[in-house]
C-alpha positions in Angstrom: 15.4 144.5 -34.2 14.8 148.1 -33.3 16.2 151.3 -34.7 15.9 155.0 -35.3 17.4 157.2 -38.0 19.9 160.0 -37.1 17.1 162.6 -36.8 15.0 160.4 -34.5 11.9 160.7 -36.7 11.8 157.3 -38.5 11.6 154.2 -36.4 11.5 150.5 -37.3 10.7 147.2 -35.6 11.2 143.7 -36.9 9.0 141.1 -35.3 10.0 137.5 -36.0 7.2 134.9 -35.6 8.7 131.4 -35.1 6.7 128.4 -36.4 5.4 127.7 -32.9 4.3 131.4 -32.4 0.9 133.0 -32.9 0.5 133.5 -36.7 -1.7 136.5 -36.9 -0.7 140.2 -36.7 -2.5 143.1 -35.3 -2.5 146.9 -35.8 0.2 148.6 -33.7 -1.8 151.9 -33.6 -4.8 153.7 -34.9 -4.0 154.4 -38.6 -5.3 154.5 -42.1 -4.0 152.0 -44.7 -4.0 153.9 -48.0 -2.3 151.3 -50.2 -1.1 147.7 -50.5 2.0 146.6 -52.4 2.5 142.9 -53.0 6.1 142.1 -54.0 7.0 138.9 -55.7 10.1 137.2 -54.4 11.8 134.2 -52.8 10.7 132.3 -49.8 13.9 131.9 -47.8 13.8 131.1 -44.1 13.5 134.2 -41.9 15.0 132.6 -38.8 17.3 135.0 -36.9 20.4 133.1 -38.1 19.4 133.3 -41.8 18.3 136.9 -41.3 21.8 137.7 -40.1 23.4 135.6 -42.9 21.5 136.7 -46.0 21.9 140.4 -46.7 18.7 142.2 -47.6 16.6 139.1 -46.8 13.4 141.0 -46.2 13.8 142.6 -49.6 14.4 139.3 -51.4 11.4 137.4 -50.0 7.8 137.7 -51.1 6.0 140.4 -49.0 2.9 142.4 -48.6 3.4 146.1 -47.5 0.5 148.1 -46.1 1.2 151.8 -46.4 -0.6 154.7 -44.8 -0.5 157.3 -42.1 -1.2 157.8 -38.4 -1.3 160.9 -36.2 2.5 161.3 -36.4 3.1 160.7 -40.1 3.9 157.7 -42.3 3.1 154.2 -41.1 3.8 150.9 -42.8 3.3 147.3 -41.8 5.0 144.6 -44.0 4.3 140.9 -43.8 7.3 139.0 -45.1 6.8 135.5 -46.4 9.2 132.7 -45.7 9.9 129.0 -46.4 6.6 127.3 -46.6 5.0 130.6 -45.4 4.5 132.7 -48.6 0.8 132.7 -48.0 -0.1 136.1 -46.4 -3.7 136.9 -45.6 -4.9 140.5 -45.1 -8.4 140.4 -43.6 -9.8 143.4 -45.4 -8.3 142.5 -48.8 -10.1 139.3 -49.9 -8.6 139.6 -53.5 -5.0 139.3 -52.3 -3.3 136.1 -53.5 0.3 135.3 -52.4 2.6 132.3 -52.8 1.2 131.4 -56.2 3.0 128.7 -58.2 2.4 130.7 -61.3 3.5 134.1 -60.0 2.3 136.8 -62.4 5.1 139.1 -61.4 8.9 138.6 -61.9 10.9 138.5 -58.6 11.3 142.1 -57.2 8.3 143.5 -59.1 5.2 144.5 -57.3 1.5 145.1 -57.8 -0.2 148.0 -56.0 -3.7 148.5 -54.9 -5.0 151.9 -53.6 -7.6 151.8 -50.9 -8.2 155.6 -51.1 -11.0 155.4 -53.6 -13.0 152.5 -52.1 -16.7 153.1 -51.6 -17.4 154.5 -48.1 -13.7 154.9 -47.6 -12.1 157.4 -45.2 -9.2 157.9 -47.7 -8.3 154.3 -47.0 -9.0 151.5 -44.5 -9.1 152.6 -40.9 -7.5 150.2 -38.4 -7.7 150.5 -34.6 -4.9 149.7 -32.3 -4.9 146.0 -31.6 -7.3 145.1 -34.4 -6.4 141.9 -36.3 -5.0 142.8 -39.7 -4.1 139.4 -41.1 -1.9 136.4 -40.7 0.4 133.8 -42.1 -0.2 130.2 -42.9 2.7 129.6 -40.4 5.2 131.9 -38.6 7.1 134.6 -40.4 8.1 138.2 -39.9 6.4 141.6 -39.7 8.4 144.8 -40.3 7.0 148.1 -39.0 8.4 151.4 -40.3 6.9 154.6 -39.0 7.4 158.2 -38.3 7.2 159.2 -34.7 7.9 162.3 -32.6 11.3 162.7 -31.0 9.7 161.8 -27.6 8.8 158.2 -28.9 10.7 155.4 -27.1 10.5 151.7 -27.5 9.3 149.7 -24.5 10.7 146.4 -25.9 14.3 145.3 -26.3 15.9 143.5 -29.2 15.3 139.7 -28.9 12.5 140.2 -26.4 9.3 138.1 -26.8 6.4 140.3 -27.7 2.8 139.2 -26.9 -0.4 140.2 -28.7 -1.6 143.4 -27.0 1.7 144.4 -25.6 2.8 148.0 -26.3 5.9 148.2 -28.4 6.6 151.8 -27.3 5.1 155.0 -26.1 5.3 158.8 -26.7 6.4 160.9 -23.7 
């Protein structure tokens, strides 16, 4: 799923990873991750059919949102858990624990960790375009939301298979 707001400044991309797909996710650009939010929630299937059927599915499910900035403003990458896939791993955050039977947070609540004050930090965790960020214990969904200049255009179409390393879009 692709979209832009009416001003053309805020873009989003929803990437569904089927159970047979590659289960890791990589940085879409050079950016700085400033914070992580772990939202407690359900683990409903995120199959395209269910995503069309259950309103606000990606808000209901357990998820880990990485928030930060890139050259053009705000950038976020959210790993959404799913049935049998609540376990999300973030490579640079060894303390993150998801899909716990004894969830310390009620559904909808979140815990937040700031990476801005880490030792030797550049106001966060720098990620390079294509760098592996983390993965799922099976397939699931990654939601990107980012600011971009008006000249940004997606290179992929809704429903198109995306391969690791493939550009999602470009700035003219």
